N, C-alpha and C positions, 0 to 999 in steps of 0.2 A: 316348560310352558313356552319358552322362547323357541325351542326346537319345533314344537307343533305349529306355532304361529309362522315360523320361517318356512316350513314345508307347505303350509296352507297358502302363503303368499306366492310361493313358486308355482303351485298348481293353478292358482287364480290367474297369474300372469301367462302361464302356458295356454290356458283355454281362451283367454282374451286375444292373445296373439294368433292362435289357430283360427278363431272365428273371423277376426279382422282380415287376416291374410287371404282366406278363401272367399270372403265376401267381396273384397276388392278385386280378386282375380276373376270371379264369375260376373261381377257387375260390369266389367269392361266390355264384354260381348253379350251380356244378358239383356233381357227385356225389362228389367226392373232396376230400381235404384240400389245403391250401396246399403242404405238403411234397411230396405226390404230383405236383402239377402243376409244381412247381419242378424236381424231378428229371426230369420228362418233357421240359421245355424244355432242361435240361442235356444229356440224351442226344441231343437233336436238333441240338446245336451243330455237330458234324462235318459233317452234311449241309448246314446253313445256311452254314458257312464255304466250302463247295464252290462256292456261288453268290455269296455276299456279297463275298468278297475279290477274286475275278477281276472282278466287276462294278465294285467301287470302285477297284481299283488297276490294272486292265488295260483293260477295255472303256470305262469312262467317260473316263479320261484320254486315250484315243486315238480318241474318237468323231469328232473333227474330221478325223482323218487317214484314216479309212476310209469306205467307201460304206455306204449304208443296208442293203444286203443282208448285208454282213458283220456289222453291228451287230445287226440283228434275228436273224440266224441264230445268232450267239454267245449272245445272251440266251436264246433259246428252247432251244437245246441244253443250256446249262448249267443253266437253271432246271428242265428236265425231268429231267436227270440228278440234280440235288440233290433233287428231289421223290421220285424212285425210291429214292435212298439213304435218305431220311428214312423212307419206308414200311418199308424193310427194317430200319432201326435201331429204329423204333417197335415193329413187330410181332414181329420175330425176336429182338430183344435186350431192349428195355424191358418189353414186355408179358409176355414169357416169364419175366422175373424177378419182376415185381410182380403180374401178373394171369394166371397160367398157366392157370387153369380158366375164366375168364370170357370170354376172347376167343380164337377159333380163328385160327391164323396162316396160313390158306389162302384167305382171301376178301378180301384187301385190294387186289389189283390191279384196281381198277375206276376208271372215269372220275371218279366223285364223290370217291373217296379221293385220286386224283392231283390233281384240281383243288383240293381242300382243302389238300393239302400244298404245292401251288404257292403258295398264299396265305401259308403260314407260313414258306416259305423266301424269298419275295419281300419281305415286310414288313420284316424286320430288315435285308435287303440294301439296301433303299431308305433306311432310317434311317441305315445306315452311310455311304452316299453323302452324305446330307444333313449328317452330322456332319463329314465331310471337307470338304464345301463350306463349311460355317460356319467351321471352323478355318483353312482356306485363306484365306478372306476376312479373318479377323482378322489373320492373319500378313501378308498382302499390305498391309493398311492400316497395320500397324506398320512394315513395310519402307518403304512410301511416306513415312511420317512421318520415319523415320530417314534416308531418302535426302535429303529436303528439309533436315533438320537438318544432316547432314554436308556437304551442298553449301554451306550458309551458313557452316559452320565452316571449310571449305576456303577459301572466298572471303575470310573474315575473316583467316585465317592468312596468306594470300598478301598481303593488304593490309598486314598488320602487318610482314611481312618485306620486301616491295618498298618500302613507304613508310617503312622504318626510317630514322630521321634520319641515322645514320652512312652508310648506303648512299647516300641522296640527297645528303648533304654531299659525299661523295667524287666522285659523278658531276657535281654542279653546280660543284664546285671545279675539276675537270678541264675542264669546259665553259668556265668563266670564263677559265682559263689559255689555252685554245685560242682563245677569242674575242679576248683581249688580243693574242695573237701573230698573229692573223688566219690561223690554220691552216686548211687545207682539210679537216681532220678534224672541225671544229666542226659543219658541217651534217649530216654523217653521224651524229655523236653525238646531235644533236637528233632526227634521224629515228628512231634506235634507241630513244631514251627515249620518243618519241611512240608507237612500236609497242608498247612495254612497257605503257604506260598504256592503250592501246586494248584490248589483250588483257585486262588487269585489269578494265576497265569493261564490255566487251561480250562477248568470247569466253567468258570464264569463267562467264557466266550461262547458256550453252547446255548442254543435256543431252549433246550429242555435238559433238566438234570433229575436224577432220582431224588425223591424226598429223603432217602437214607443219606445221600451225600450232603444235602443241606443240613440235616440233623448232625452229621459228623462234624461239619464246619462249625456249627454252634457249640458243640461239645468241646471241640478243640479250642475255640476262642474262650469259652468259659473256663477251661482248665488253665489256660495261659493267664487269664485275668485273675484266676484264683490264687496264683502265686503272689499277686500284689496285695490282695485283701486278706488272705489267710483264712482261718477257721471262722472268723466273724461273719463272713459272707455265706449265706445259705442258698445254694443253687440246686434246682431240681428240674428235670425234664422227663415227662412221661408221654409215651406215645403208643398208639395201637400198632401192633406188628403189621397190620394190613396196609398201613400208610407207606411202608418202606419202599414198595415197588411202584408207588404213584409217581407220576412225572409232573414237575412244576417248572416254572421259569426260575432261573437261578437268582439268588440273592433277594428273594422276596421277604423272607422271615428275618434275615440277618440284621437289617437296619433297625428293626424294633428291639432286638436283643442288644445291639450296640447302644441304643438309646437308654436302655435300662442301666447300663454301666456308666455311660457318660453323664446322664442327668439325674440318675437315682443314687447309685452306689457311691459315686464320687462326692456327693453332697451329704451322705449319711455317715456320721462318725460312730453310730451304734452298730446294730446287726442287720444290715440290709438283706432282703430276700428277693430272689428271682425264681418264679415258677412258670414253667412252660408245659402246656399239654396239647397234644396233637392227636386227633381222632378222625376216623373215616366212616362215612355213612353213605353207602351206595356210591354215587359219583361225587359226593361232597367231601371236602377236607376242611375240618374245623380246627382252628388253632387259637389258643388263648395264652397271652403272655402277660404276666402280672409282676410288677416290682413295687416294693414298699417305698414310701416317701419319708424323708427325714422329718423329725418332729417340728423343727423350725423350717418350713418349706417356703418362706417368703422369697428367699434368694432363688430357690428352685423354680418358682412360678414365673420369675422374671426372665428365665432362660427360654429360648425358643427350642423347638424340637430339632431344628436343623434341616439341612438340605437332603439328608438321607431319607427322612420320613416323607418329605414332599416329593422327592423323586419316586419313592415307592408308590405313593398315591397316583402319580401320573402313569407309572408303568401298569398299575392295576387297571386303570381306566382304559388303557390301550390293549393290554394282553387279555384281560378278563372283563371286557366292556360291560356286558349285562350279566355276568356270571360270577360276581363276587360281592361280598358285603364286608365293609370295614367299619369298625366302631372303636374309637379311642375315648375312654372315660377317665376323667380326673376325679377320683374319689377322695374321701377325707384322708385316708392313710395309705393310698396306693394308686397306681395307674394300671388300667386294664386295657389291653388291646385284644379285640375279638376280630378274627379274620376267617371268612368262609370262602372257599374256592369251589366252583362247580365245573367239572370237566377239565379239559386241558386248555392251555392258553393259545392265543393266535401266534403262529410262527410264520417264517418265510414260506414253509410248505403249505400252510393254510392259504396264504395269499396266492400262491401258485395254482392251487386247486380251485380257488374261488374267483380267479381274476375275471372270468367271463360270466360269473354267476351273480344275478341280481338278488340282493338280500336286504337292501335298505333304500332310503329316500322317502 
């Protein structure tokens, strides 16, 4: 609501400034007062809107998707229509109210009048498009900065969590025990730990990763955590094979999984459960992460979700601005995270391709 009101205020200010500026400019050498010209421009606004807003919000945003004949035809048709409406508004309404005796209302459909009115409907329309272009550029620059900032925060958050001394201590302690006993599991554990560090150091720096890599990261983390909890922890992950080749921003699912262990399993002395399901529907990726809560969850409720979840929320707002749905439900006996992603996220390539393209304001 605030966004709509803010945009409305910007447009209101734009038109007031436009009317006032040209009313002052023309009244300096004109035959009438500033107030007369100000009202004249005000009466012209409906006709101007008829060309300005379709040009700024329909024709220009879609000019890359249409052919040149559609573009030229739309501009010519709308500008001529707006010019004729402005002629009618000026002579039949404004002049009949303020100059009924000076100007006759039957001689204004001439090429010179139409041409002059074309200028006065085209000028503010071009200014409106330029305003949208400027504000879109400012917002895109802000989004790019936020994208870089949040990517760094996500990487830092993961490093903090994965390189947590307690986590590494448990893994290395188990690795030591397996090595002493010369267990066949030791090489597998080393390989898993190596894969984890490889993802942290290299994959997380990429703007996009395959969902198969993200799933592998979660499975690796779960297997390493499983050495701490043993058989009492029930972990399962089910996914549609179609999702494996989908591309997503890195580390979007991991914070939710980490949260299951940090705030769910660690507080449950019984048999905690973590279930993950990932499915694909056309361009949509739907993910549900569920973890059980301990019977006595008063201590659990007092704990915050942490910076990882908050960072993920911010990243989703930037990477999937209008193409994601996130729901975190606190049920009686479990927590459920539902995340839906539509299409691919915004990346540096997106901003490079759309730097000159007006798509908002």
